[in-house]
C-alpha positions as CSV (number, residue, x, y, z in Angstrom):
1,X,71.2,92.6,187.0
2,X,73.6,94.8,188.8
3,X,73.4,98.6,189.1
4,X,75.1,99.0,185.7
5,X,72.4,97.0,183.8
6,X,68.9,97.9,182.8
7,X,66.0,95.5,181.9
8,X,64.0,96.8,178.9
9,X,61.0,95.4,177.1
10,X,60.4,96.7,173.6
11,X,57.7,95.9,171.0
12,X,58.4,96.0,167.2
13,X,56.1,94.9,164.5
14,X,58.8,93.7,162.1
15,X,62.4,93.0,162.8
16,X,65.3,92.7,160.5
17,X,68.6,90.9,161.1
18,X,70.0,92.0,164.5
19,X,67.8,95.1,164.5
20,X,67.3,95.4,168.2
21,X,71.0,94.9,169.0
22,X,71.9,97.6,166.4
23,X,69.3,100.0,167.8
24,X,70.8,99.7,171.3
25,X,74.4,99.8,170.0
26,X,73.7,103.1,168.2
27,X,72.8,104.6,171.6
28,X,75.9,103.2,173.2
29,X,74.4,100.2,174.9
30,X,75.2,96.5,174.6
31,X,72.4,93.9,174.6
32,X,73.4,91.1,177.0
33,X,70.3,88.9,176.5
34,X,67.5,89.0,174.0
35,X,64.3,86.9,174.1
36,X,61.3,86.8,171.9
37,X,58.1,86.8,174.0
38,X,55.5,86.5,171.2
39,X,55.2,85.9,167.5
40,X,52.3,88.0,166.2
41,X,49.3,87.2,168.4
42,X,50.9,84.0,169.7
43,X,52.5,84.2,173.2
44,X,55.5,82.0,173.3
45,X,56.0,79.4,176.1
46,X,58.8,80.7,178.3
47,X,59.1,77.3,180.1
48,X,60.5,75.6,177.0
49,X,64.3,75.2,177.0
50,X,66.6,76.0,174.1
51,X,65.8,73.7,171.2
52,X,62.5,72.4,172.7
53,X,59.2,73.0,170.9
54,X,55.5,72.4,171.3
55,X,52.6,72.0,168.8
56,X,50.4,75.0,168.1
57,X,46.9,74.9,169.4
58,X,44.1,74.9,166.8
59,X,43.4,78.6,167.8
60,X,47.1,79.5,167.4
61,X,47.2,77.8,164.0
62,X,44.2,79.8,162.9
63,X,45.8,83.1,164.1
64,X,49.0,82.3,162.2
65,X,47.1,81.4,159.0
66,X,45.0,84.5,159.3
67,X,48.1,86.7,159.8
68,X,49.6,85.5,156.4
69,X,46.3,85.4,154.6
70,X,46.3,81.6,154.3
71,X,43.0,79.8,154.3
């Protein structure tokens, strides 16, 4: 980043279509890059490249099921 850019980390519990970009635009700021760091209690693997994926661990699968009241 140069002196005209700021790095921000925000936490929202539920996001709608382009919500973060719209929130910053309303305050006169442009979002240059946006990355999801977690999904619920599951921390995302930042070493994965665009389009890559990995299987959930059994613990992550349980967290996901519990978060949607499944099983």
